[in-house]
C-alpha positions in Angstrom: -0.7 -60.8 34.4 1.4 -60.3 31.3 1.2 -57.0 29.5 0.5 -56.7 25.8 3.7 -56.2 23.8 4.5 -52.7 22.8 3.7 -51.8 19.2 6.7 -51.6 16.9 8.5 -48.3 16.8 7.5 -47.8 13.2 3.8 -47.9 14.2 4.0 -45.8 17.3 6.3 -43.1 16.2 4.8 -40.0 14.6 6.9 -38.6 11.8 8.5 -35.2 12.8 7.1 -32.3 10.7 9.4 -30.7 8.1 11.3 -27.8 9.7 9.2 -25.4 7.5 6.1 -26.6 9.3 7.4 -26.7 12.8 5.7 -24.5 15.4 8.3 -23.0 17.7 7.7 -22.0 21.4 5.6 -18.8 21.7 8.4 -16.7 23.1 10.9 -17.7 20.4 8.2 -17.2 17.7 7.6 -13.7 18.9 11.2 -12.6 19.0 12.1 -14.2 15.7 9.0 -12.6 14.1 9.9 -9.2 15.5 13.4 -9.6 14.1 12.0 -10.1 10.6 9.9 -6.9 11.0 12.9 -4.9 12.1 15.0 -6.1 9.2 12.4 -5.1 6.5 10.6 -2.2 8.2 12.7 0.6 6.8 12.5 -0.7 3.2 8.8 -1.1 3.5 7.9 2.4 4.8 10.4 4.1 2.5 8.2 3.4 -0.5 5.1 5.4 0.7 7.5 8.1 2.0 9.2 8.6 -1.3 6.0 8.3 -3.3 4.0 10.6 -1.1 6.7 13.3 -1.1 7.2 13.1 -4.9 3.4 13.2 -5.4 3.2 16.3 -3.2 0.8 14.8 -0.7 0.4 16.3 2.8 1.9 14.8 5.9 -1.4 13.3 7.1 -2.1 11.6 3.8 1.5 10.2 3.7 0.9 8.9 7.2 -2.2 7.2 6.0 -0.2 5.6 3.2 2.4 4.3 5.6 -0.2 2.6 7.7 -2.0 1.1 4.7 1.4 -0.1 3.4 2.1 -1.9 6.6 -1.4 -3.4 6.8 -1.3 -4.8 3.3 2.3 -6.1 3.8 1.1 -7.9 6.9 -1.9 -9.5 5.3 0.1 -10.6 2.2 2.8 -12.0 4.5 0.2 -14.0 6.4 -1.1 -15.3 3.0 2.3 -16.4 1.9 3.3 -18.1 5.2 0.0 -19.8 6.0 -1.6 -20.2 2.6 -5.2 -20.5 1.5 -6.0 -24.0 0.3 -4.5 -24.7 -3.1 -5.0 -21.2 -4.3 -2.7 -18.8 -2.5 0.5 -18.7 -0.6 3.9 -20.3 -1.1 3.9 -21.6 2.5 7.5 -20.7 3.2 9.2 -18.4 5.7 8.9 -15.3 3.5 8.0 -11.7 4.4 6.3 -9.4 1.9 6.6 -5.7 1.6 6.1 -2.8 -0.8 8.3 -2.9 -3.9 10.3 0.1 -5.3 9.4 -1.1 -8.8 6.1 0.6 -8.7 7.3 4.0 -7.3 8.1 5.8 -10.6 5.1 4.6 -12.5 2.8 5.6 -9.6 4.4 9.1 -9.5 3.8 9.5 -13.3 0.2 8.2 -13.1 -0.5 10.5 -10.1 0.8 13.5 -12.0 -1.1 12.8 -15.2 -4.4 11.2 -14.0 -4.6 11.7 -10.2 -4.6 9.4 -7.2 -7.8 7.6 -8.2 -6.0 6.4 -11.3 -3.0 5.3 -9.2 -5.2 2.9 -7.2 -7.5 1.9 -10.0 -4.5 0.8 -12.1 -3.1 -1.0 -9.1 -6.3 -2.8 -8.6 -6.4 -3.8 -12.2 -2.8 -5.0 -12.0 -3.7 -7.2 -9.0 -6.4 -8.9 -11.0 -4.0 -9.3 -13.9 -1.5 -10.8 -11.5 -4.0 -13.4 -10.4 -4.8 -14.3 -14.0 -1.2 -14.7 -15.1 0.3 -16.3 -12.0 0.1 -19.8 -13.4 1.2 -19.0 -16.9 4.1 -16.9 -15.5 5.3 -19.8 -13.3 5.4 -22.0 -16.5 7.1 -19.3 -18.6 9.7 -18.2 -16.1 12.5 -19.2 -18.5 11.7 -16.0 -20.5 12.8 -13.9 -17.5 16.5 -15.0 -17.0 19.1 -13.0 -15.3 19.7 -11.2 -18.6 16.2 -9.6 -18.3 15.8 -9.4 -14.6 19.3 -8.0 -14.0 18.8 -5.3 -16.6 15.5 -4.2 -15.2 16.8 -4.2 -11.6 19.7 -2.0 -12.6 17.4 0.5 -14.3 15.1 0.5 -11.3 17.9 1.6 -9.0 19.3 4.2 -11.5 15.9 5.7 -12.1 15.1 6.1 -8.4 18.4 7.9 -7.5 16.9 11.1 -9.0 13.9 10.8 -6.7 16.3 10.5 -3.7 18.2 13.6 -4.9 15.0 15.6 -5.2 14.1 14.8 -1.6 17.6 15.9 -0.4 17.9 19.2 -2.3 14.2 20.0 -2.8 11.9 20.0 -5.8 11.7 23.7 -6.5 15.0 25.2 -7.9 13.7 28.7 -7.2 13.1 28.1 -3.5 15.5 29.8 -1.0 16.3 26.5 0.7 17.0 24.6 -2.5 20.2 22.5 -2.2 21.4 24.4 0.9 24.8 23.2 2.2 23.2 22.3 5.6 20.8 19.9 3.9 23.5 18.3 1.8 25.7 18.0 4.9 22.8 16.3 6.8 22.3 13.9 4.0 26.0 13.2 3.7 26.2 12.5 7.5 23.4 10.0 7.3 25.1 8.2 4.4 28.3 8.1 6.4 26.5 6.8 9.5 25.0 4.0 7.4 28.4 3.1 6.1 30.1 3.1 9.5 27.3 1.0 11.1 27.6 -1.6 8.3 31.4 -1.6 8.4 32.0 -1.7 12.2 29.1 -3.8 13.4 28.1 -7.4 12.7 25.2 -9.7 12.6 21.7 -8.3 13.2 22.9 -4.8 14.1 24.7 -4.4 10.8 21.4 -4.9 9.1 19.9 -1.9 10.9 22.2 0.7 9.3 19.4 2.4 7.3 17.0 2.4 10.3 19.7 3.9 12.5 20.5 6.4 9.8 16.9 7.6 9.7 16.7 7.9 13.5 20.1 9.6 13.8 19.4 12.0 11.0 16.0 13.0 12.4 17.6 13.8 15.8 20.1 16.1 14.1 17.3 17.6 12.0 15.4 18.7 15.1 17.7 21.6 16.1 18.0 22.5 12.4 14.3 23.3 12.3 13.6 20.7 9.7 11.1 18.6 11.6 7.4 19.2 12.3 5.6 16.6 14.4 2.7 18.9 15.4 0.2 16.8 13.5 1.1 13.6 15.5 -0.7 14.8 18.6 -4.0 15.1 16.7 -3.8 11.6 15.2 -5.6 8.6 16.7 -3.7 5.7 18.3 -5.9 3.1 16.6 -7.7 3.1 13.3 -7.7 2.2 9.7 -8.2 4.2 6.6 -11.5 3.8 4.7 -11.3 1.8 1.5 -10.8 4.0 -1.6 -9.8 6.9 0.4 -9.1 9.0 -2.7 -12.4 8.3 -4.3 -13.8 5.7 -6.8 -10.9 4.1 -8.7 -10.3 5.1 -12.3 -8.7 2.9 -15.0 -6.9 4.9 -17.7 -5.6 2.3 -20.2 -2.0 3.7 -20.2 -1.9 3.6 -16.4 -3.3 0.0 -16.3 -0.8 -1.2 -18.9 2.1 0.4 -17.0 1.1 -1.2 -13.7 0.6 -4.6 -15.3 4.2 -4.4 -16.6 5.2 -3.5 -13.0 3.4 -6.6 -11.8 5.4 -8.8 -14.2 8.6 -7.3 -12.9 7.4 -7.9 -9.3 6.8 -11.5 -10.2 10.4 -11.8 -11.4 11.7 -10.4 -8.1 9.5 -12.7 -6.0 10.3 -15.8 -8.1 14.0 -15.3 -7.4 13.5 -15.1 -3.7 11.0 -17.8 -3.3 13.2 -20.2 -5.2 16.1 -19.2 -3.0 14.1 -19.8 0.2 12.9 -23.2 -1.1 16.5 -24.3 -1.5 17.5 -22.9 1.9 14.8 -24.7 3.7 15.1 -28.0 1.9 11.7 -27.7 0.3 12.2 -27.0 -3.4 9.3 -25.3 -5.1 7.1 -26.9 -7.7 5.5 -24.8 -10.4 2.2 -25.0 -8.4 4.0 -23.7 -5.3 5.5 -20.8 -7.3 2.2 -20.0 -8.9 0.5 -19.8 -5.5 3.2 -17.5 -4.2 2.9 -15.2 -7.3 -0.9 -15.2 -6.9 -0.4 -13.8 -3.4 1.6 -10.9 -5.0 -1.4 -10.4 -7.2 -3.6 -10.2 -4.2 -1.4 -7.4 -2.8 -2.4 -5.3 -5.8 -6.1 -5.9 -5.0 -5.6 -5.2 -1.3 -3.4 -2.1 -2.1 -5.9 -0.8 -4.6 -8.8 -1.0 -2.2 -6.9 0.0 1.0 -4.6 2.7 -0.4 -1.5 0.5 -0.1 1.2 -0.7 -2.5 2.2 -3.7 -4.6 4.1 -6.2 -2.5 6.9 -8.5 -3.3 9.0 -11.0 -1.3 11.7 -9.1 0.6 15.3 -10.2 -0.1 16.6 -9.0 3.3 14.3 -11.4 5.0 15.5 -14.2 2.7 19.0 -13.3 3.9 17.8 -13.5 7.5 16.5 -17.0 7.0 20.0 -18.0 5.7 21.7 -16.3 8.6 19.6 -17.7 11.4 18.9 -21.1 9.9 15.3 -20.8 11.3 13.1 -22.4 8.7 9.6 -22.3 10.3 7.0 -20.5 8.2 5.2 -19.6 11.4 7.9 -17.2 12.3 7.0 -15.3 9.1 3.3 -15.5 10.0 4.1 -13.9 13.4 6.0 -11.1 11.5 2.9 -10.6 9.4 0.8 -10.3 12.5 3.1 -7.6 13.8 2.9 -5.7 10.5 -0.9 -5.8 10.7 -0.9 -4.4 14.2 1.5 -1.6 13.2 -0.8 -0.8 10.3 -3.6 -0.2 12.7 -1.7 2.5 14.6 -2.2 5.8 12.7 0.0 7.8 15.1 3.0 5.7 14.2 2.4 6.3 10.5 2.1 10.1 11.2 5.5 10.0 13.0 7.2 8.3 10.1 5.5 10.6 7.5 6.9 13.6 9.4 10.5 12.7 8.7 12.4 15.5 6.9 13.0 15.2 3.1 16.8 15.2 3.3 16.7 12.4 5.9 14.4 10.2 3.7 16.4 11.1 0.6 19.7 10.1 2.1 18.4 6.7 3.2 16.7 6.3 -0.1 19.9 7.2 -1.9 21.7 4.3 -0.3 18.9 1.9 -0.9 18.3 2.8 -4.5 22.0 2.7 -5.3 22.1 -0.8 -3.6 19.3 -1.8 -6.0 21.5 -0.8 -8.9 24.4 -2.8 -7.5 22.2 -5.9 -7.1 21.2 -5.6 -10.8 24.8 -5.3 -11.8 25.7 -8.4 -9.7 22.8 -10.3 -11.4 24.2 -9.3 -14.8 27.5 -11.0 -13.9 25.7 -14.3 -14.3 25.0 -13.7 -18.0 27.1 -15.3 -20.8 28.5 -12.6 -23.1 31.1 -14.4 -25.1 29.7 -15.5 -28.5 26.3 -13.9 -27.8 24.5 -10.7 -28.5 23.6 -10.3 -24.8 25.8 -7.2 -24.3 23.8 -5.4 -27.0 20.6 -6.5 -25.3 21.7 -5.0 -22.0 23.0 -1.9 -23.6 19.9 -1.1 -25.6 17.5 -1.9 -22.8 19.4 0.3 -20.3 19.6 3.1 -22.9 15.9 3.0 -23.7 15.0 2.8 -20.0 17.2 5.7 -19.0 16.0 8.1 -21.7 13.0 9.4 -19.7 15.2 9.8 -16.6 17.8 12.0 -18.3 15.3 13.7 -20.5 11.9 13.7 -18.6 10.1 15.6 -21.4 11.3 13.4 -24.3 7.8 12.1 -25.0 5.9 15.4 -24.3 4.6 15.6 -27.9 3.1 12.2 -27.7 -0.4 11.2 -26.4 -0.7 10.9 -22.6 -0.8 7.1 -22.8 2.6 7.0 -24.5 4.0 9.4 -21.9 2.9 7.1 -19.1 4.2 3.9 -20.6 7.3 5.3 -22.3 8.0 7.8 -19.5 8.5 5.1 -17.0 12.1 3.9 -17.0 11.1 0.6 -15.5 8.3 -0.1 -18.0 10.5 0.9 -21.0 13.5 -1.2 -19.8 11.3 -4.2 -19.1 9.6 -4.2 -22.4 12.9 -3.7 -24.3 14.8 -6.4 -22.4 12.0 -8.9 -22.7 11.5 -8.4 -26.5 15.2 -8.3 -27.3 15.7 -11.5 -25.3 13.0 -13.1 -27.3 14.4 -11.8 -30.6 18.0 -12.9 -30.0 17.7 -15.9 -27.8 14.3 -17.5 -28.4 13.7 -17.3 -32.1 14.5 -19.9 -34.8 18.0 -19.9 -36.0 19.4 -18.2 -32.8 21.5 -20.0 -30.3 20.0 -19.8 -26.8 23.2 -18.9 -25.0 21.7 -16.7 -22.3 23.2 -17.6 -18.9 21.0 -20.5 -17.7 17.5 -19.8 -19.1 15.6 -22.2 -16.9 13.6 -21.0 -13.9 16.2 -22.1 -11.3 18.6 -19.5 -12.6 16.5 -16.9 -11.0 17.8 -18.0 -7.6 20.7 -15.8 -8.4 18.7 -12.6 -8.8 17.6 -10.5 -5.9 14.7 -8.4 -4.6 14.9 -4.7 -5.4 14.1 -3.7 -1.8 17.4 -4.8 -0.4 18.6 -2.0 1.8 
């Protein structure tokens, strides 16, 4: 009996999924996802450590912030990797984490209005982010390397002072202020990070900051700088209650400042999402970009409710995608799952929160200075010959650094002016954006800024690069 002819290959073959949509074997998914977590973990938890110390929160509260930070980062990473219909998520192998951009404004808001205003303004910025995600994706040409590079440079420069305060102490009258032993410990950590980066390669070289934190803490134990007594009284599993600090408050100056931070965060994430799109062979449309930015907005809502932080796409994970050539977005989803689990372990957050100030400050010094270098590298892509772009950069950096070198410069102004003008990041962003519009986007002016279309942002980088 004759058999029916086999169907043509074109009819029987199922098209292979795009590498971005491939689901890898479970063991490989787990290892690759864990690797993404290890690469970004230090950068992620440094934000709550720096903010908590500068805001003079106790160790238990900082531990709570660490766990909330990891939980929100995990949830936003899951949103970005898996997506929610046509509304949220870029659906690329990207990992989200807390951005340093928000640190200085949050410190200023906490000092002027309190923690309820910090998370109220973050919540408002999250809603703002959702509303402007689509318009921003369409207007990305107004945030070329000229603007983003200037802002990233000021972010790094403004945070170096925070790192210095953690190393030497915040009270110049204290007996242990700027003691040689603390400075030596910090210097040793910086040296260790440099040596690890110089004499190792591949994945290990990316763990220099994490190894510096671990090594510095071990040295700090015999120096009497560590106190892990509170760890034993902390639960293994749990989650902080929503609005831990009380009902959110919405001072207008704080809200404006955090909304500006959200726009800067959008600029960071845009750069990295476009880069991953090119790496994976799935270039982004404006709709894709808008969905990814909307997920950043959701991080503000999650952070405001759960006591977390604004998230952005982490550049170090973008680099890992380029290094490993693994393009599956499900690897990032697994990384998000790991972050959620870590966020549900309060004891771990308490351990991280108990790290000594000089140790955190030394690691932060390297990371913040690296942010500055990233901004300078971005500014290399700007066209200066025959343009006024050098003036734009100079004035924007000058305006941004004023409150850093003279913290009380706006003390005679109303509180709302102090919050907005007192933030180096907010000041620099507003100045760079407006000056770019004035010189490069007004009638009669030649638009000679280095590549003003959205794709130019591939060259910029996330400010959390360690």
